[in-house]
N, CA, C and O atoms as CSV, one atom per row, in Angstrom:
chain,resi,resn,atom,element,x,y,z
A,1,MET,N,N,-50.455,13.772,12.787
A,1,MET,CA,C,-49.302,12.255,13.802
A,1,MET,C,C,-49.036,14.451,14.952
A,1,MET,O,O,-48.889,15.641,14.675
A,2,ASN,N,N,-49.155,13.510,16.176
A,2,ASN,CA,C,-48.528,14.895,17.118
A,2,ASN,C,C,-46.701,14.202,16.740
A,2,ASN,O,O,-46.150,13.255,16.177
A,3,VAL,N,N,-46.396,15.396,17.474
A,3,VAL,CA,C,-44.907,15.099,18.114
A,3,VAL,C,C,-44.475,15.833,19.407
A,3,VAL,O,O,-44.765,16.974,19.767
A,4,ILE,N,N,-43.852,15.072,19.904
A,4,ILE,CA,C,-43.122,15.076,21.410
A,4,ILE,C,C,-42.156,16.205,21.180
A,4,ILE,O,O,-41.254,16.431,20.373
A,5,VAL,N,N,-42.880,17.033,22.548
A,5,VAL,CA,C,-42.283,18.448,22.705
A,5,VAL,C,C,-40.672,17.810,23.122
A,5,VAL,O,O,-40.443,16.681,23.556
A,6,GLY,N,N,-39.680,18.894,22.845
A,6,GLY,CA,C,-38.303,18.042,23.369
A,6,GLY,C,C,-37.441,17.509,21.962
A,6,GLY,O,O,-36.261,17.159,21.996
A,7,THR,N,N,-38.106,17.524,21.002
A,7,THR,CA,C,-37.679,16.964,19.861
A,7,THR,C,C,-37.520,17.551,18.944
A,7,THR,O,O,-36.651,18.211,19.515
A,8,THR,N,N,-37.545,18.124,17.634
A,8,THR,CA,C,-37.939,18.078,16.071
A,8,THR,C,C,-37.869,17.785,15.283
A,8,THR,O,O,-37.057,17.056,14.712
A,9,ASP,N,N,-39.284,18.604,14.829
A,9,ASP,CA,C,-39.991,18.662,13.362
A,9,ASP,C,C,-39.617,18.846,12.542
A,9,ASP,O,O,-38.466,19.181,12.825
A,10,VAL,N,N,-39.707,18.886,11.716
A,10,VAL,CA,C,-38.817,17.827,9.939
A,10,VAL,C,C,-39.755,17.890,9.009
A,10,VAL,O,O,-40.241,16.830,8.616
A,11,THR,N,N,-40.318,19.447,8.329
A,11,THR,CA,C,-40.835,19.415,7.341
A,11,THR,C,C,-39.968,20.146,6.055
A,11,THR,O,O,-39.245,21.138,5.968
A,12,ARG,N,N,-40.613,18.737,4.788
A,12,ARG,CA,C,-39.865,19.085,3.403
A,12,ARG,C,C,-40.724,19.912,2.710
A,12,ARG,O,O,-41.951,19.959,2.809
A,13,ALA,N,N,-40.203,20.376,2.203
A,13,ALA,CA,C,-40.554,21.652,1.308
A,13,ALA,C,C,-39.972,21.133,-0.250
A,13,ALA,O,O,-38.799,21.262,-0.602
A,14,THR,N,N,-40.695,20.729,-0.804
A,14,THR,CA,C,-39.937,20.580,-2.145
A,14,THR,C,C,-40.842,22.057,-3.223
A,14,THR,O,O,-42.024,22.363,-3.068
A,15,TYR,N,N,-39.763,22.810,-4.357
A,15,TYR,CA,C,-39.973,23.321,-5.114
A,15,TYR,C,C,-40.053,23.251,-6.398
A,15,TYR,O,O,-39.740,22.082,-6.624
A,16,THR,N,N,-40.248,23.696,-7.281
A,16,THR,CA,C,-40.504,23.589,-8.632
A,16,THR,C,C,-40.858,24.889,-9.847
A,16,THR,O,O,-41.417,25.972,-9.673
A,17,ASN,N,N,-40.360,24.354,-10.937
A,17,ASN,CA,C,-40.689,26.063,-12.099
A,17,ASN,C,C,-41.561,25.951,-12.347
A,17,ASN,O,O,-42.155,24.977,-11.887
A,18,ARG,N,N,-41.999,26.526,-12.914
A,18,ARG,CA,C,-43.678,26.971,-14.392
A,18,ARG,C,C,-43.863,24.903,-15.268
A,18,ARG,O,O,-44.748,24.196,-15.751
A,19,SER,N,N,-42.518,24.833,-14.995
A,19,SER,CA,C,-42.571,22.994,-16.174
A,19,SER,C,C,-42.296,22.074,-15.235
A,19,SER,O,O,-41.916,20.972,-15.629
A,20,GLY,N,N,-42.444,22.357,-13.600
A,20,GLY,CA,C,-42.670,21.058,-12.611
A,20,GLY,C,C,-40.888,20.519,-12.555
A,20,GLY,O,O,-40.491,19.463,-12.063
A,21,VAL,N,N,-40.086,21.528,-13.172
A,21,VAL,CA,C,-38.576,21.157,-12.658
A,21,VAL,C,C,-38.134,21.148,-11.669
A,21,VAL,O,O,-37.709,22.294,-11.522
A,22,LEU,N,N,-37.903,20.548,-10.737
A,22,LEU,CA,C,-36.748,21.038,-9.387
A,22,LEU,C,C,-36.144,21.895,-9.605
A,22,LEU,O,O,-35.194,22.032,-10.375
A,23,THR,N,N,-36.852,22.868,-8.653
A,23,THR,CA,C,-35.718,23.961,-8.458
A,23,THR,C,C,-35.413,25.258,-8.227
A,23,THR,O,O,-36.181,26.150,-8.586
A,24,SER,N,N,-34.173,25.526,-7.557
A,24,SER,CA,C,-33.872,26.100,-6.315
A,24,SER,C,C,-34.517,27.146,-5.732
A,24,SER,O,O,-35.642,26.684,-5.924
A,25,PRO,N,N,-34.677,27.916,-5.317
A,25,PRO,CA,C,-35.342,28.990,-4.939
A,25,PRO,C,C,-34.250,30.506,-4.386
A,25,PRO,O,O,-33.417,30.387,-3.487
A,26,ASP,N,N,-34.482,31.747,-5.087
A,26,ASP,CA,C,-33.563,32.247,-5.009
A,26,ASP,C,C,-33.514,32.819,-2.960
A,26,ASP,O,O,-32.668,33.471,-2.349
A,27,THR,N,N,-34.858,32.166,-2.486
A,27,THR,CA,C,-34.860,32.485,-0.383
A,27,THR,C,C,-35.702,31.774,-0.338
A,27,THR,O,O,-36.726,31.560,-0.987
A,28,VAL,N,N,-35.142,31.315,0.639
A,28,VAL,CA,C,-36.442,30.588,2.205
A,28,VAL,C,C,-36.248,31.189,2.952
A,28,VAL,O,O,-35.105,31.503,3.286
A,29,VAL,N,N,-37.238,31.561,3.475
A,29,VAL,CA,C,-37.752,32.091,4.910
A,29,VAL,C,C,-38.207,31.505,6.039
A,29,VAL,O,O,-38.612,32.484,6.665
A,30,ALA,N,N,-38.497,30.155,7.003
A,30,ALA,CA,C,-39.623,30.228,7.856
A,30,ALA,C,C,-39.709,31.121,9.372
A,30,ALA,O,O,-38.748,31.627,9.952
A,31,TRP,N,N,-41.066,31.143,9.785
A,31,TRP,CA,C,-41.171,31.117,11.142
A,31,TRP,C,C,-42.126,30.486,11.562
A,31,TRP,O,O,-42.927,29.919,10.819
A,32,VAL,N,N,-42.197,30.488,13.004
A,32,VAL,CA,C,-42.954,29.781,13.854
A,32,VAL,C,C,-44.201,30.601,14.145
A,32,VAL,O,O,-44.260,31.740,13.682
A,33,LYS,N,N,-45.066,30.185,14.774
A,33,LYS,CA,C,-45.855,31.059,16.368
A,33,LYS,C,C,-46.173,29.906,16.765
A,33,LYS,O,O,-46.750,29.030,16.120
A,34,ARG,N,N,-45.714,29.868,18.105
A,34,ARG,CA,C,-45.325,28.777,18.694
A,34,ARG,C,C,-47.349,29.106,20.060
A,34,ARG,O,O,-48.214,29.978,19.990
A,35,PRO,N,N,-47.185,27.877,21.026
A,35,PRO,CA,C,-48.972,28.189,21.599
A,35,PRO,C,C,-49.177,29.498,22.174
A,35,PRO,O,O,-50.324,29.939,22.237
A,36,ASP,N,N,-48.068,30.259,22.659
A,36,ASP,CA,C,-47.831,31.385,23.715
A,36,ASP,C,C,-48.274,31.624,22.703
A,36,ASP,O,O,-49.083,30.704,22.591
A,37,GLY,N,N,-48.375,32.333,21.633
A,37,GLY,CA,C,-48.730,33.217,20.795
A,37,GLY,C,C,-47.231,34.529,19.820
A,37,GLY,O,O,-47.029,35.557,19.175
A,38,THR,N,N,-46.672,33.360,20.458
A,38,THR,CA,C,-44.912,34.498,19.917
A,38,THR,C,C,-45.095,33.654,18.551
A,38,THR,O,O,-45.546,32.517,18.409
A,39,VAL,N,N,-44.556,34.656,17.499
A,39,VAL,CA,C,-43.975,34.693,16.386
A,39,VAL,C,C,-42.478,34.364,16.324
A,39,VAL,O,O,-42.098,34.591,17.473
A,40,THR,N,N,-41.326,33.916,15.543
A,40,THR,CA,C,-40.419,33.782,15.742
A,40,THR,C,C,-39.721,32.626,14.570
A,40,THR,O,O,-40.217,31.571,14.173
A,41,GLN,N,N,-38.248,33.332,14.157
A,41,GLN,CA,C,-37.397,32.114,13.548
A,41,GLN,C,C,-36.063,31.081,14.519
A,41,GLN,O,O,-35.229,30.313,14.039
A,42,THR,N,N,-36.340,31.513,16.257
A,42,THR,CA,C,-35.294,30.608,16.859
A,42,THR,C,C,-36.231,29.701,16.751
A,42,THR,O,O,-37.457,29.702,16.636
A,43,GLY,N,N,-34.981,28.551,16.844
A,43,GLY,CA,C,-35.347,27.120,16.768
A,43,GLY,C,C,-36.175,26.770,15.047
A,43,GLY,O,O,-37.031,25.952,14.711
A,44,VAL,N,N,-35.564,27.622,14.436
A,44,VAL,CA,C,-36.165,26.827,12.874
A,44,VAL,C,C,-35.011,27.474,12.260
A,44,VAL,O,O,-34.561,28.616,12.350
A,45,THR,N,N,-34.369,25.617,11.096
A,45,THR,CA,C,-33.463,26.046,10.762
A,45,THR,C,C,-33.563,25.432,9.600
A,45,THR,O,O,-33.736,24.219,9.717
A,46,VAL,N,N,-33.485,26.118,7.752
A,46,VAL,CA,C,-34.001,25.612,6.933
A,46,VAL,C,C,-32.435,24.795,5.919
A,46,VAL,O,O,-31.461,25.428,5.511
A,47,THR,N,N,-32.658,23.415,5.771
A,47,THR,CA,C,-31.299,23.282,5.055
A,47,THR,C,C,-31.367,22.945,3.519
A,47,THR,O,O,-32.091,22.142,2.930
A,48,ASN,N,N,-30.629,23.593,3.162
A,48,ASN,CA,C,-31.015,22.755,0.883
A,48,ASN,C,C,-30.425,21.068,1.259
A,48,ASN,O,O,-29.235,20.761,1.318
A,49,VAL,N,N,-31.252,20.400,1.417
A,49,VAL,CA,C,-30.847,19.214,1.187
A,49,VAL,C,C,-30.733,18.912,-0.355
A,49,VAL,O,O,-29.982,17.942,-0.453
A,50,SER,N,N,-31.078,19.250,-1.383
A,50,SER,CA,C,-30.445,18.988,-3.256
A,50,SER,C,C,-30.875,20.090,-3.503
A,50,SER,O,O,-31.263,21.002,-2.773
A,51,THR,N,N,-30.768,19.944,-4.929
A,51,THR,CA,C,-31.728,21.410,-5.975
A,51,THR,C,C,-33.343,21.037,-5.694
A,51,THR,O,O,-33.804,19.896,-5.746
A,52,GLY,N,N,-34.041,22.169,-5.407
A,52,GLY,CA,C,-35.395,22.133,-5.107
A,52,GLY,C,C,-35.723,21.877,-4.520
A,52,GLY,O,O,-36.940,21.949,-4.686
A,53,ILE,N,N,-35.168,20.994,-2.499
A,53,ILE,CA,C,-35.589,20.555,-1.992
A,53,ILE,C,C,-34.907,21.139,-0.425
A,53,ILE,O,O,-33.752,21.098,0.001
A,54,ARG,N,N,-35.878,21.554,0.035
A,54,ARG,CA,C,-35.277,22.601,1.582
A,54,ARG,C,C,-35.476,21.221,2.528
A,54,ARG,O,O,-35.882,20.248,1.892
A,55,ASP,N,N,-35.260,21.029,3.850
A,55,ASP,CA,C,-35.630,20.449,4.736
A,55,ASP,C,C,-35.827,21.939,6.038
A,55,ASP,O,O,-34.987,22.827,6.188
A,56,ILE,N,N,-37.164,21.819,6.815
A,56,ILE,CA,C,-37.571,23.235,7.796
A,56,ILE,C,C,-37.524,22.065,8.815
A,56,ILE,O,O,-38.189,21.028,8.811
A,57,ASP,N,N,-36.359,22.582,9.890
A,57,ASP,CA,C,-36.481,22.220,10.739
A,57,ASP,C,C,-37.120,23.042,12.256
A,57,ASP,O,O,-36.468,24.033,12.584
A,58,VAL,N,N,-38.145,22.735,13.021
A,58,VAL,CA,C,-38.346,23.217,13.968
A,58,VAL,C,C,-38.519,22.550,15.271
A,58,VAL,O,O,-39.188,21.550,15.531
A,59,VAL,N,N,-37.688,23.393,16.158
A,59,VAL,CA,C,-37.295,22.450,17.551
A,59,VAL,C,C,-38.218,22.670,19.074
A,59,VAL,O,O,-38.191,23.647,19.823
A,60,ILE,N,N,-38.922,21.547,19.192
A,60,ILE,CA,C,-40.544,22.519,19.739
A,60,ILE,C,C,-40.089,22.337,20.942
A,60,ILE,O,O,-39.303,21.442,21.250
A,61,SER,N,N,-40.593,23.242,21.760
A,61,SER,CA,C,-40.671,23.236,23.376
A,61,SER,C,C,-41.699,23.937,24.176
A,61,SER,O,O,-41.779,24.298,25.350
A,62,GLN,N,N,-42.584,24.015,22.957
A,62,GLN,CA,C,-44.017,23.598,24.017
A,62,GLN,C,C,-45.256,22.897,23.438
A,62,GLN,O,O,-45.279,22.511,22.269
A,63,SER,N,N,-46.455,22.716,24.425
A,63,SER,CA,C,-47.116,21.974,23.342
A,63,SER,C,C,-48.146,22.702,23.231
A,63,SER,O,O,-48.383,23.849,23.610
A,64,GLY,N,N,-48.696,22.002,22.722
A,64,GLY,CA,C,-49.887,22.741,21.785
A,64,GLY,C,C,-49.767,23.095,19.828
A,64,GLY,O,O,-49.106,22.502,18.976
A,65,ILE,N,N,-50.595,24.142,19.714
A,65,ILE,CA,C,-50.937,24.201,18.425
A,65,ILE,C,C,-49.614,25.115,17.872
A,65,ILE,O,O,-49.526,26.270,18.287
A,66,TRP,N,N,-48.738,24.672,17.073
A,66,TRP,CA,C,-48.300,25.654,16.492
A,66,TRP,C,C,-48.433,25.578,14.933
A,66,TRP,O,O,-48.801,24.772,14.078
A,67,PHE,N,N,-47.834,27.113,15.043
A,67,PHE,CA,C,-48.359,27.235,12.758
A,67,PHE,C,C,-46.780,27.574,12.224
A,67,PHE,O,O,-46.074,28.554,12.461
A,68,LEU,N,N,-46.543,26.477,11.483
A,68,LEU,CA,C,-44.790,26.869,11.036
A,68,LEU,C,C,-45.331,27.891,9.524
A,68,LEU,O,O,-46.338,27.367,9.048
A,69,GLU,N,N,-45.087,28.601,9.076
A,69,GLU,CA,C,-45.369,29.443,7.261
A,69,GLU,C,C,-43.722,29.103,6.922
A,69,GLU,O,O,-42.883,28.976,7.814
A,70,VAL,N,N,-43.399,28.972,5.351
A,70,VAL,CA,C,-42.787,28.951,4.622
A,70,VAL,C,C,-42.680,30.083,3.903
A,70,VAL,O,O,-43.789,30.481,3.548
A,71,THR,N,N,-41.650,30.864,3.493
A,71,THR,CA,C,-41.930,31.153,2.116
A,71,THR,C,C,-40.737,31.547,1.128
A,71,THR,O,O,-39.841,32.030,1.820
A,72,ALA,N,N,-40.403,31.529,-0.132
A,72,ALA,CA,C,-39.909,31.474,-1.048
A,72,ALA,C,C,-40.035,32.310,-2.230
A,72,ALA,O,O,-41.084,32.765,-2.686
A,73,ALA,N,N,-38.506,32.512,-2.812
A,73,ALA,CA,C,-38.581,33.830,-3.561
A,73,ALA,C,C,-37.391,33.666,-4.963
A,73,ALA,O,O,-36.174,33.705,-4.782
A,74,GLY,N,N,-38.115,33.460,-6.498
A,74,GLY,CA,C,-36.966,32.925,-7.329
A,74,GLY,C,C,-37.702,32.359,-8.329
A,74,GLY,O,O,-37.065,31.676,-9.131
A,75,GLY,N,N,-39.173,32.492,-8.528
A,75,GLY,CA,C,-40.181,32.100,-9.454
A,75,GLY,C,C,-40.516,30.787,-9.166
A,75,GLY,O,O,-39.925,30.229,-10.090
A,76,ILE,N,N,-41.043,29.907,-8.538
A,76,ILE,CA,C,-40.980,29.009,-7.682
A,76,ILE,C,C,-42.263,28.725,-7.432
A,76,ILE,O,O,-43.203,29.442,-7.775
A,77,SER,N,N,-42.357,27.604,-6.787
A,77,SER,CA,C,-44.184,26.897,-6.851
A,77,SER,C,C,-43.754,25.856,-5.408
A,77,SER,O,O,-43.038,24.885,-5.654
A,78,PRO,N,N,-44.077,26.021,-4.346
A,78,PRO,CA,C,-44.792,26.487,-3.681
A,78,PRO,C,C,-44.209,28.313,-2.790
A,78,PRO,O,O,-43.232,28.435,-2.052
A,79,LEU,N,N,-45.154,29.412,-3.191
A,79,LEU,CA,C,-43.609,30.405,-2.499
A,79,LEU,C,C,-44.472,30.597,-1.004
A,79,LEU,O,O,-43.887,30.785,0.063
A,80,VAL,N,N,-45.673,30.529,-1.113
A,80,VAL,CA,C,-45.915,30.172,0.237
A,80,VAL,C,C,-46.019,28.427,0.398
A,80,VAL,O,O,-45.934,27.640,-0.545
A,81,ALA,N,N,-46.240,28.038,1.947
A,81,ALA,CA,C,-46.568,26.537,2.225
A,81,ALA,C,C,-46.630,27.131,4.235
A,81,ALA,O,O,-45.822,27.739,4.937
A,82,GLU,N,N,-48.075,26.517,4.508
A,82,GLU,CA,C,-48.109,26.697,5.661
A,82,GLU,C,C,-48.444,25.185,6.840
A,82,GLU,O,O,-49.597,24.939,6.485
A,83,ARG,N,N,-48.193,24.364,7.697
A,83,ARG,CA,C,-48.773,23.921,7.984
A,83,ARG,C,C,-48.942,23.626,9.491
A,83,ARG,O,O,-47.991,24.096,10.116
A,84,ARG,N,N,-49.270,23.398,9.776
A,84,ARG,CA,C,-50.177,23.152,11.495
A,84,ARG,C,C,-48.756,21.709,12.092
A,84,ARG,O,O,-48.451,20.697,11.461
A,85,ILE,N,N,-48.094,22.259,13.691
A,85,ILE,CA,C,-47.056,21.025,14.373
A,85,ILE,C,C,-48.690,20.844,15.430
A,85,ILE,O,O,-49.564,21.680,15.658
A,86,CYS,N,N,-48.603,19.876,15.726
A,86,CYS,CA,C,-49.549,20.094,16.872
A,86,CYS,C,C,-48.144,18.990,17.932
A,86,CYS,O,O,-47.647,17.915,17.597
A,87,ALA,N,N,-47.922,19.681,18.995
A,87,ALA,CA,C,-47.485,19.434,19.929
A,87,ALA,C,C,-47.649,18.994,21.177
A,87,ALA,O,O,-48.221,19.894,21.791
A,88,VAL,N,N,-47.389,17.820,22.072
A,88,VAL,CA,C,-47.416,17.023,23.792
A,88,VAL,C,C,-46.622,16.753,23.689
A,88,VAL,O,O,-45.863,16.602,22.731
A,89,GLU,N,N,-46.538,16.445,25.923
A,89,GLU,CA,C,-46.001,16.120,26.290
A,89,GLU,C,C,-45.694,14.880,26.407
A,89,GLU,O,O,-46.459,13.915,26.417
A,90,PRO,N,N,-44.043,14.912,26.537
A,90,PRO,CA,C,-44.011,12.910,26.603
A,90,PRO,C,C,-45.189,12.389,27.382
A,90,PRO,O,O,-45.906,11.446,27.047
A,91,SER,N,N,-45.259,12.881,28.102
A,91,SER,CA,C,-46.366,11.499,29.182
A,91,SER,C,C,-47.117,11.601,28.554
A,91,SER,O,O,-47.168,10.463,28.086
A,92,VAL,N,N,-47.963,12.212,28.030
A,92,VAL,CA,C,-49.107,12.245,27.030
A,92,VAL,C,C,-49.248,11.395,25.907
A,92,VAL,O,O,-50.199,10.646,25.685
A,93,ALA,N,N,-47.621,11.664,24.789
A,93,ALA,CA,C,-47.668,10.173,24.402
A,93,ALA,C,C,-47.711,8.970,24.283
A,93,ALA,O,O,-47.702,8.460,23.162
């Protein structure tokens, strides 16, 4: 699915402990690699939705392929999540 430049992409991350119970990680950090090669946390927001659930919002400002990486610490799974985001100009969508 393509994301329109000028919108916000939302990725939901769910974290569980070894028993499969939703568990909040100690820390969650997210960053993107933009189509121009810039690696940044600017425009990336991690929101605590509830225990073990985080939304990662990415403001899409360029067309092309974005790479999102999310890391977490604190005895939960997944420790690292990656996602590819395909962004297109509004006229292409």
